[in-house]
C-alpha positions, 0 to 999 in steps of 0.5 A: 276653791278647795280646802282639803289636807291635800292643798293645804300640804301642797301650800306648805310645800311652796314655802319649803321650795322657796325657803330652798332657793326655788322660784315657784309657781303653783298651778291650781286646776280649780279656782284659788289657793285657800292657804298660805303659800309663796310663789306665783299662781297659774290659775286653770281653774278660770278656763274650768269655770268658763267651760267644763266640758270635753272640749274645755278640758282639752283646752286647759291641757293644751294651755297647761302644756304651752305654760309648761313649755314657756317657762321650762322649770327644773322640777314638777311636783305633781299633788293631784289625784290620778284616778282618770286613766285617759287623762293621766296618760295624756299628762304623764306622756305627752304634757310632762316633758320634765323632771316630775315628782308625783306626791301620793296623799291618799291611802285609797287606791280609787283616789290615788291611781286609776283602777287599771293596774296594768296602766299604773305600772306602765305609768309611773314603774320608773318615775319618782314617787312620793308618798306621805305615810310609810305604810302608804309607800310600801303599799303602793310600791308592791302593789303597782312594782314602783321602783323610785318610792320615797316617803316624805311626811307632810310638814308644818309651820308650827310657829304660825300655827301656834301664832294663829291659835292666839286669835280670839275664840269666840265659842262660849260653850265650856269644855268640849272636845273637837273634830275639824275637817271636812264633813264626808262621812265615806271618808271620815266616818262621822256617824261613828263619832257621833255614835261613840259620844252618845254612848260615852260619858261625856254629855254627863259631864257636860263635855260637848262635841265640836264639828268644825268644817264644811262639806257634802254631807253636813246636812247628814251628819246634822240629821243624824245627831237630831236622830240621837238627840244630841241637839244640846250636846254637839255643836256644828261650826262652818269651816274658818281659815283658822281653826287653831283658836278653837283646837287650842281650847279643846280637851282632845281631838277625835279622829275617826277616818276610815282611813287617811293618807296622812292625818294633818290635824294630828300633828296640828293639834299635838303642836298645840298640846292637845291630846288625840284620841284616834281610830287605828285606821290605815294609814297616817295615825300609828305613824304619828300617835304612840298609843298612851304617849301622846294620844290613844288609839282605839280599834277602828268601826268600833263605837264601844272602844271609841267611847271607852277612849273618850272616857279615859282621856276625861276621867284619868287626868294622869293619861291625859296630862302625860299625853299632853306633856309628850305632845309637842315633842313628839311631832318635831320630825314634821317641822319645816326644817326637817321636811325641807331636808327630805325634799332637798335630798329628793331633788338632788337624786332626781 
C-alpha cells in the first residue's frame, strides 16, 4: 500500500470525478488504497504479491487488458510514473484503446518519463498530458515536444482537512515545527533540514523539530540526528493516516526537497493557518507560496539561509502572524470546486 503524494492526489481525483457524475474505478498496481476515495477498486497488486516476476508482469498486463475491454471506460486517467521503456510502449500502444489522460506528478525526468527522449516524444507527442505545476508543464512540453499539455493543480478537500485536524494530538512536546512526508533523503533532503535546525536558535528557545513519517531512510536520518547531538530536540513519529492534528499545532511547516512535482503538504498546512518555510526548489513551492505573504522561500541547499528563515519565523512575530493571517485565502484556487472545473473542461476537450 502506497502513502505518497501522487497516491493521495489520485484518491482525491476519484472524488472529483464522482462529483462530476462519472462512475469511477481505481486500478492499483500495488495492493490497497490508503486514502479516502470514491468508486470501485480493481486490485492488480494481488497478482503482484502472488508472483512478481517477468511472467507475473505479463499476466498482470493481460488481466488489465481484459478488464479494460470488458468495462469500456469513457476515459482513462493514468497517474503512474512512466519510466520503464518497454512497459510504456506496451501500455500506450496496446493496452490503452480508450481516450487517455496522462498525469505527471514529478518534476524529475527520471521519475516521470523513460530515459529515451525520442521514445517519450513518439509515445506522448499528441496525447493529453496534465502536469501538476506550470513550471513542470513548460519543461516537459518543450523537452519532449508535447502538443496537448495542460496544468491542473492537485485538489484538496479543505473542509475534510479541517475536520480531521480536530482529532486529538497526543504529543506533549511543547512548541515545535514540523516536517511530514516520506523519509527519503534523496528527494526530501532531510539532512539539510537537520543541519539548518542545528545552527538555528530554535533549540535555545526549546522549540523542537517534529519529523512525522516513514520511509527507506528513517534509520539514516535518525542516525544523522544523533550525530548532530539533537537527541532531545528532534522528535520522530511514525506515519499516521491523519497528520493534521500535528500540523495544526505546529509553529510552521518546513520543506527542504531537492525538487517537487507539487508539494501537497504546503496547501494542507496553509489551510490550517500554519505558515510554511520552504526552499525555493523546482517546481511546486513558488507556485503556492508568495514570499513574505503566506510563507517564506529561501535559497535551496543553503543551510544558513534556511536557519535564518527558521529564526525569522520564531523571532519576528509580525511576519509570522501576517503569513498566518493570509494562509487560508491564499489557497482557494486549490479547492475541490475550482479544480473540478479544470477537469470538467479537459474531459470536454478530450
